[in-house]
C-alpha positions in Angstrom: 44.0 223.4 -44.3 46.7 224.1 -46.8 49.3 221.4 -47.3 52.6 222.2 -45.6 55.8 221.7 -47.6 58.2 219.4 -45.8 61.6 221.1 -45.1 64.8 219.8 -46.7 65.9 218.0 -43.6 62.7 215.9 -43.6 63.3 215.1 -47.3 66.9 214.1 -46.7 65.9 211.8 -43.7 63.1 210.3 -45.8 65.4 209.8 -48.7 67.9 208.0 -46.6 65.1 205.8 -45.3 63.9 205.1 -48.9 67.5 204.3 -49.9 68.0 201.9 -47.0 64.6 200.2 -47.7 65.6 199.7 -51.3 69.0 198.3 -50.3 67.4 195.9 -47.8 64.7 194.8 -50.4 67.4 194.3 -53.0 69.5 192.2 -50.6 66.5 190.0 -49.8 65.8 189.5 -53.5 69.4 188.5 -54.0 69.1 186.0 -51.1 66.1 184.4 -52.7 67.7 184.2 -56.1 70.9 182.6 -54.7 69.1 180.3 -52.3 69.4 177.3 -54.6 73.2 177.5 -54.6 73.4 177.7 -50.8 73.9 174.8 -48.4 71.7 176.5 -45.9 68.1 175.2 -45.8 65.9 176.9 -48.4 63.2 177.5 -45.9 65.5 179.5 -43.6 66.7 181.6 -46.4 63.2 182.4 -47.7 62.0 183.2 -44.1 64.9 185.5 -43.6 64.4 187.2 -47.0 60.7 187.7 -46.1 61.7 189.2 -42.7 64.0 191.6 -44.6 61.3 192.5 -47.0 59.0 193.3 -44.1 61.7 195.5 -42.5 62.1 197.3 -45.8 58.4 197.9 -46.1 58.2 199.3 -42.6 61.1 201.7 -43.3 59.5 202.8 -46.6 56.1 203.3 -44.9 57.7 205.3 -42.2 59.5 207.5 -44.7 56.2 208.2 -46.5 54.5 209.1 -43.2 57.5 211.3 -42.2 56.9 213.3 -45.4 53.2 213.5 -44.5 54.1 215.0 -41.1 53.4 212.2 -38.8 55.5 212.5 -35.7 55.3 208.7 -35.0 57.2 208.1 -38.2 60.1 210.1 -36.9 60.3 207.8 -33.9 60.2 204.7 -36.1 62.9 206.0 -38.4 65.0 207.1 -35.5 65.0 203.6 -34.0 66.0 202.2 -37.4 68.8 204.7 -37.9 70.2 203.9 -34.4 70.2 200.2 -35.5 71.8 201.2 -38.8 74.7 203.0 -37.0 75.2 200.1 -34.6 75.1 197.6 -37.5 77.5 199.8 -39.5 80.0 199.8 -36.6 79.8 196.1 -36.3 80.2 195.7 -40.0 83.4 197.8 -40.0 84.7 195.7 -37.1 83.9 192.6 -39.1 86.1 193.8 -42.0 83.6 195.3 -44.4 84.9 198.8 -44.2 83.0 200.5 -47.1 79.6 199.1 -46.3 80.0 199.7 -42.6 81.1 203.3 -43.0 78.3 203.9 -45.5 75.7 202.6 -43.0 77.2 204.7 -40.2 77.3 207.8 -42.4 73.7 207.4 -43.7 72.3 206.6 -40.2 74.2 209.5 -38.6 73.0 211.9 -41.3 69.4 210.8 -40.9 69.6 211.1 -37.1 71.0 214.6 -37.4 68.3 215.6 -39.9 65.5 214.1 -37.7 66.6 216.4 -34.8 67.0 219.6 -36.7 65.1 222.7 -35.7 63.3 222.8 -39.1 61.9 219.3 -38.4 60.6 220.3 -35.0 59.0 223.4 -36.5 57.4 221.3 -39.3 55.8 218.9 -36.8 54.7 221.7 -34.6 53.1 223.6 -37.5 51.7 220.4 -39.0 49.9 219.5 -35.7 48.6 223.0 -35.2 47.7 223.7 -38.8 49.6 227.0 -39.1 52.1 228.2 -41.8 55.8 227.5 -41.6 56.8 230.8 -43.2 57.5 232.7 -39.9 59.4 229.8 -38.4 61.8 229.0 -41.2 
């Protein structure tokens, strides 16, 4: 079977996922580096940083699988993007306007891309093994 080329909307959604995974991983590295200066227990900070690294790894894994045409990856990324929108709104309410609006924008963009007709056609073609040329 010939390899199917992922449409642009899949690439955008996966790119948003990779960007979010990178941001979460970066935040957890910053947490670990600054753990010595914090009054919070070192064990708690390291445990939370590891938890964030696991989340980042799952998001990156899902983005890879989305590009490979696995429909379950769309479900995992959709759940994460819904959380990102909710967390973004709460961040805006908490006073961090730029970060919150960025999270809402990226999450909303990825959700729209995940439900586009080209994504549905890609998954349908990928599961049946036919070409996308006539659908797109």
